[in-house]
N, C-alpha and C positions, 0 to 999 in steps of 0.2 A: 816600363812602370817597375818601381822597387819591389823588392821581395815581400817586405812589410806590409805594403799596400795591397798587394796581391793576396795575400795570406788574411788581411783584414776583410777584403772582400769576400773572400770564401767563407769566413767565418759569419759574417752578417747574411749573406745569400744562403748558408746551409741553416742558420737558424731560423730564417723564415720558411725556407722550404720543410725542414722536419716539424716544426711547430704546426704547419697547416694541417696536420692529423688531429691534432690535439681538440679542437671544437667538435669533431665528430665523436670522438671518444667521450667527450663531456657530455654531448647530447644523448648517447646511447645510455650512458650512466644515469643521466637525468629522468630521461623518459622511460627508461627500462624497455626500449623497444629499438630493435637494429633491423626491422623488416625491410626497410628501404637501403640497406646496405648491401653492396655487391662484395659477396666473399671472394669471388674470383679477382675483382679489381684489387682488393687489399691483399691477395695472395701474391699478385703481379707485383705490387708495390712493396711488399715485404722482401720478395726475391730480388728485386732491382736493388732494394737498400742494402740487402747483404753483399750483393756483388760489387756495389759501390764501396762498401765497408772493406771487403778483401782488397779492392784496387787501390783504396787508401792506405792500406797495411803496406801493401807491396811498394807504393811509391812514397810510403813514410810522410803521407801528408794528414797532419793534425786536422785540418777543417774538414777534410773528408771523412777521415775516420769518427771523429767526434758527432757530426751531424748525422751520419749516416747510422750510427748506433743508435741515437735519438731517434731518427726516423723508422727504424726497424722496431724499437721498441714500441712505438706508439701505434705503428701499422700492426703488429703482432697482438697488441692490446685490442684493438678495434676487431681484427680478425677472431679473437677468442671470444669476444663478446657477441658477435655475431653469430658464431657456432655455437655458443653456451645458450643464447636467447632463442635457437630455432625450435625448441621443445615446447 
């Protein structure tokens, strides 16, 4: 497979994977309720995204860097909303 095709595959897959967290963040913001969200799950997702981000940096892989940066941001947002809405 050509390098450009592989990178395009990575960009599309990363986009879908990273933005999979967006609906949860929107739902929490809209409903003002994060009681059904697992803080541990999102802490693990955030950690995984940050580790993949580091891997992407070491490998100089733009699709891994970009989408794991987005995924980490969205996972961090959901986790912060969960922790903030606990009170």
